[in-house]
DOGU-701559 format. One record per residue (C-alpha): residue in one letter; z, y, x. Coordinates in steps of 0.001 Angstrom, whole numbers, padded with zeros to 6 digits, always signed. Layout:
BEGIN
aZYX ...
//
This chain:
BEGIN
x-000080-000004-000028 x-001236+002678+002510 x-000637+005504-000240 x+003081+004534-000701 x+005633+006945+000602 x+007393+003958+002166 x+004511+002796+004207 x+005425+002391+007871 x+009003+003570+007271 x+011658+001712+009226 x+014654+000841+007112 x+017759-001088+008092 x+018941-002923+004934 x+022593-003840+005173 x+023715-006551+002715 x+027613-007070+002234 x+029719-009703+000613 x+029482-008967-003145 x+027981-010830-006001 x+025339-008082-006278 x+023860-009162-003061 x+021405-011365-005080 x+019707-008155-006143 x+019196-007172-002540 x+016562-009902-002269 x+014389-008197-004748 x+014991-004791-003007 x+013841-006586+000203 x+010764-007684-001473 x+009977-004509-003119 x+010450-002471+000033 x+008076-004893+001988 x+005517-004766-000780 x+005546-000973-000472 x+004746-001195+003173 x+008122-000516+004739 x+009407-002307+007817 x+012696-003638+006779 x+015383-005134+009283 x+018009-007062+007341 x+021514-006832+008697 x+024223-009122+006929 x+027948-008979+007165 x+029502-012404+007668 x+030612-012566+004135 x+027291-011701+002758 x+026080-015212+003821 x+028389-016566+001163 x+026049-015047-001505 x+022586-014900+000126 x+021267-017473+002618 x+020151-016164+006017 x+016915-018250+005640 x+015996-016663+002330 x+016488-013082+003684 x+014554-013854+006800 x+011509-015363+004817 x+011438-012282+002646 x+011613-009795+005639 x+009510-011725+007999 x+012104-010698+010620 x+015051-012141+012361 x+018190-011702+010284 x+020878-010015+012238 x+024571-010928+011426 x+026663-011297+014647 x+027928-008427+016606 x+028485-010692+019641 x+025523-012861+020358 x+026045-016502+021577 x+023926-015952+024642 x+023695-013457+027620 x+020443-011918+026511 x+021796-008442+026339 x+021325-008173+022591 x+024862-007021+022100 x+023375-003559+022237 x+021251-004151+019029 x+023455-001853+017073 x+022522+001035+019371 x+018832+000138+019159 x+018769-000096+015501 x+020655+003224+015131 x+017847+004885+017026 x+014825+002829+015395 x+015641+003339+011857 x+014385+006149+009625 x+016990+005164+007084 x+020010+002893+007004 x+020708+001423+003384 x+023859-000535+002471 x+023196-002282-000848 x+025486-003607-002127 x+028352-001753-000373 x+031665-003385-000955 x+034911-001525-001147 x+035830-003156+002267 x+032610-001896+003839 x+033017+001587+002359 x+036534+001661+003981 x+035228+000635+007192 x+032524+003222+007335 x+034672+005985+006090 x+037338+005349+008936 x+034923+004354+011741 x+035779+000634+012227 x+032966-001248+013582 x+034206-004873+013649 x+030969-006396+012487 x+027293-005520+013363 x+026512-003593+010157 x+029359-001216+010629 x+028361-000679+014242 x+024816+000037+013373 x+025961+002687+010748 x+028288+004215+013349 x+025384+004334+015780 x+022972+005913+013367 x+020758+008877+014225 x+019186+008879+010759 x+020455+009298+007155 x+022782+006501+005950 x+022701+005607+002231 x+025316+003492+000316 x+024995+001808-002947 x+028671+000875-003882 x+029103-002109-006061 x+032363-003745-007207 x+034659-004260-010142 x+035595-001256-012180 x+039196-001061-011199 x+038383-001231-007502 x+035635+001539-008052 x+038116+003784-009692 x+040910+003280-007246 x+042055+006422-005461 x+041526+004726-002129 x+037867+003917-002928 x+037188+007424-004258 x+038841+009044-001259 x+036649+006934+001137 x+033690+007983-000790 x+034584+011697-000562 x+034949+011302+003184 x+031495+009739+003532 x+029860+012350+001250 x+031484+015063+003333 x+029842+013518+006526 x+026432+013521+004879 x+026211+009759+003615 x+024158+009542+000563 x+026295+007738-002159 x+024268+006365-005159 x+026843+005675-007732 x+026996+002350-009564 x+026023+001917-013101 x+028152+000896-016163 x+027864-002510-017945 x+028976-006002-017668 x+030674-006967-014467 x+031032-010399-012752 x+034763-010390-013690 x+033775-010433-017296 x+034992-007055-017965 x+032804-004064-018814 x+032854-000875-016818 x+031390+000991-013924 x+030577-001059-010785 x+027120-002534-011206 x+024530-002123-008619 x+021375-000511-010071 x+018353-002716-010695 x+016167-003200-007651 x+013378-000787-008917 x+016002+002002-009231 x+017430+001168-005705 x+013900+001481-004173 x+013187+004674-006079 x+016402+006197-004695 x+015480+005133-001164 x+012070+006718-001626 x+013546+009919-002759 x+015785+010259+000248 x+012895+009488+002697 x+010568+011935+000812 x+013288+014638+000774 x+013951+014129+004512 x+010413+015278+005372 x+010681+018538+003572 x+011436+021605+005702 x+014215+024059+004516 x+011464+025686+002187 x+014029+027496+000176 x+016116+028811+003249 x+017368+032338+002345 x+016643+031965-001356 x+019134+032104-004165 x+018748+029263-006713 x+020408+029081-010133 x+020298+025618-011822 x+021819+024894-015345 x+022711+021083-016212 x+024239+019005-018666 x+024884+019328-022464 x+026839+021964-024335 x+029528+021192-026720 x+029872+023297-030031 x+033211+022621-031478 x+034089+022249-035190 x+037748+021791-034465 x+039789+020908-031401 x+038632+017156-031518 x+035058+017235-033002 x+031898+018926-031634 x+028064+018852-031856 x+026462+017791-028591 x+023700+015568-027141 x+023711+012684-024738 x+022639+014558-021605 x+024538+013371-018315 x+023471+016255-016237 x+021849+013915-013618 x+018556+015653-013357 x+019965+019103-013048 x+022539+017972-010460 x+019592+016289-008510 x+017785+019623-008509 x+020690+021595-007269 x+021333+019085-004465 x+017806+019092-003230 x+017689+022880-003459 x+020841+023002-001196 x+019161+020479+001183 x+016358+022959+001550 x+018537+025623+002552 x+019052+027627-000651 x+022135+029400-001771 x+022766+027324-004984 x+024707+028107-007981 x+025198+025295-010610 x+026119+026112-014186 x+027327+022750-015458 x+028214+021549-019047 x+030770+018908-019671 x+029720+016142-017352 x+031335+013491-015153 x+029459+014247-011916 x+030741+015359-008510 x+029575+018810-007268 x+026636+018408-004706 x+027262+019323-001155 x+026879+023048-000486 x+026561+023990-004127 x+028829+026609-006005 x+029620+025266-009438 x+030506+027158-012533 x+031746+024828-015575 x+030983+025880-018981 x+031419+024277-022494 x+029454+025916-025235 x+025937+027568-025623 x+027662+030855-025805 x+029417+030193-022415 x+026177+029134-020872 x+024393+032294-022082 x+026974+034530-020498 x+027107+032660-017161 x+023297+032143-016873 x+022414+035770-017577 x+025078+036888-015099 x+024031+034550-012294 x+020270+034982-012831 x+020298+038564-011815 x+020426+037869-008245 x+018310+034489-008271 x+014984+034090-006832 x+014488+030737-008688 x+015975+029691-012081 x+015726+026002-013126 x+017055+025556-016726 x+017567+021849-017077 x+020618+022100-019272 x+020332+020570-022828 x+021667+023315-024929 x+022694+022958-028481 x+020470+024995-030880 x+023124+025333-033555 x+026965+025604-033607 x+029476+025564-036450 x+029941+028919-038076 x+033615+028405-038169 x+035780+026736-035384 x+038935+025523-037045 x+042231+025922-034929 x+043558+022479-035956 x+041992+019185-036722 x+040387+019181-040083 x+041818+016261-042145 x+039569+013828-044054 x+039432+014356-047726 x+037551+012587-050660 x+033977+013439-050958 x+031455+014943-048805 x+031645+018155-046723 x+029026+020639-045877 x+029044+022259-042303 x+027629+025682-041994 x+025803+026302-038724 x+024681+029395-036880 x+021858+029635-034402 x+023128+029695-030797 x+021832+032408-028346 x+018359+031519-026811 x+019411+031766-023158 x+015852+030676-021847 x+014052+033241-023883 x+016521+035991-022871 x+015980+035126-019196 x+012294+035203-019892 x+012545+038683-021239 x+014619+039965-018235 x+012732+038093-015543 x+011696+040237-012554 x+008305+039982-011081 x+009560+038218-007948 x+011554+035714-009850 x+010418+032217-010853 x+011721+030761-014106 x+011590+027053-014935 x+012352+025518-018381 x+012679+022074-019572 x+011439+020567-022770 x+012655+017285-024198 x+010195+016179-026922 x+009534+013105-029155 x+006086+013987-030470 x+003281+016255-029581 x+005012+016936-026244 x+002236+018861-024479 x+001583+021210-027358 x+005218+021909-027856 x+005769+022521-024139 x+002807+024777-023756 x+003980+026767-026781 x+007525+027138-025200 x+005947+028153-021798 x+003982+030982-023403 x+006641+031995-026019 x+009459+032176-023615 x+007557+033915-020739 x+008148+030985-018326 x+006442+030363-014959 x+006823+026566-015435 x+007808+024198-018229 x+008892+020700-017415 x+008185+018154-020209 x+010356+015047-020805 x+009148+012623-023397 x+011958+010810-024914 x+011137+007239-025447 x+008971+006765-022332 x+010266+003859-020198 x+012569+005198-017492 x+012679+008644-018712 x+015120+010625-021012 x+018784+010692-021244 x+021121+008533-019305 x+018628+006944-016902 x+018757+007011-013093 x+014990+007509-013010 x+012664+010176-014772 x+009018+010817-015455 x+008087+014382-016047 x+004959+016534-016606 x+004976+020071-015074 x+002890+022900-016701 x+002367+026239-014983 x+001722+029542-016585 x-001449+029634-014343 x-002840+026668-016103 x-001873+024045-013444 x-000611+020631-014396 x+001345+018193-012206 x+002076+014690-013605 x+005129+013423-011621 x+005322+009660-011539 x+008221+007646-012582 x+010846+007776-009724 x+014539+008198-009073 x+015775+011619-010252 x+016450+012670-006607 x+012674+012148-005731 x+011564+013793-008936 x+013753+016774-008069 x+012212+016882-004584 x+008626+016829-006126 x+009335+019387-008729 x+010763+021891-006226 x+007488+021254-004255 x+005616+022428-007388 x+007768+025387-008449 x+008478+026594-004979 x+004693+026674-004058 x+004807+023916-001567 x+002495+021420-003460 
//
């Protein structure tokens, strides 16, 4: 696959001793199919889950496990050689034990030593039981790794090997490969936004009816957070206005938390005054209850009618106030006639770009780790961005809206 962004890339794939290791075999196959050179490195416990022979056959390379070889060939320096050779080191799955070793610099196995010797980005895909994932020790180790620049792709929620349901699942192999692609694509881009001020809005808004009930939508904020993180990596001074989401603040990003559409309107208009680029990914409620009750409204017999008011149109107001040297990007989530609705919004709200999401397309929409979008410019240009991890979509989107594509 000569056109693949992974063609010729040198990737160390670390596999650790967790039940999710079986998915790494598919990851290995997909990376090879995309043209990457993959060097598998297993921890000793990983061999309890995936046979060395199977991994080697898929990689068409020697599988490395032992830090201390059984001969005097000098291959005990392999960890240093791989740290220099690799374009990216990926650990998938990364167990709680391996995360602890990487966070605190222990290197009592080959994989940990390779990560400690890395001159390239290191990327980890934690996978474990829910209680292990949420334990303060694990979260503290992840915070340390993030602070040192390690890319952490958080696990998904669902049924776990323990029989419990919770967060801790390794994403599906296609999503793992998409995330790897996104990191390698982003690595190539120069700091194209150095010196620029970027404002990103992300997540849903909540319009409260009473203290315990509200109108909202399923937005997780993942796409907007990916845009903010990518803009920061490119050297921008980034402000992120975030609705109620359970996501950590990207490195180098200033975050402002809001709840309602009114809050977003106030914060976005204030922060946009100094911004060179504004990317409005937030899923803003169009209507809010006319009355917010101070106490919980008790259930009574019969139906109840809820009166709604129109919330302020932040995007339209930003378009009205937009400076000639400012770029304004809106998002449109549609279910039917997507292009027509997006183009109408582009013109009506005086945007420079509109990004169309079609709800219902496989891999796109709310709550996914991937996305597929269509970008329309006020100058008539159109860019169809392929299905990819949201980090890669963010990189490609910024290429378009920042004029790099």
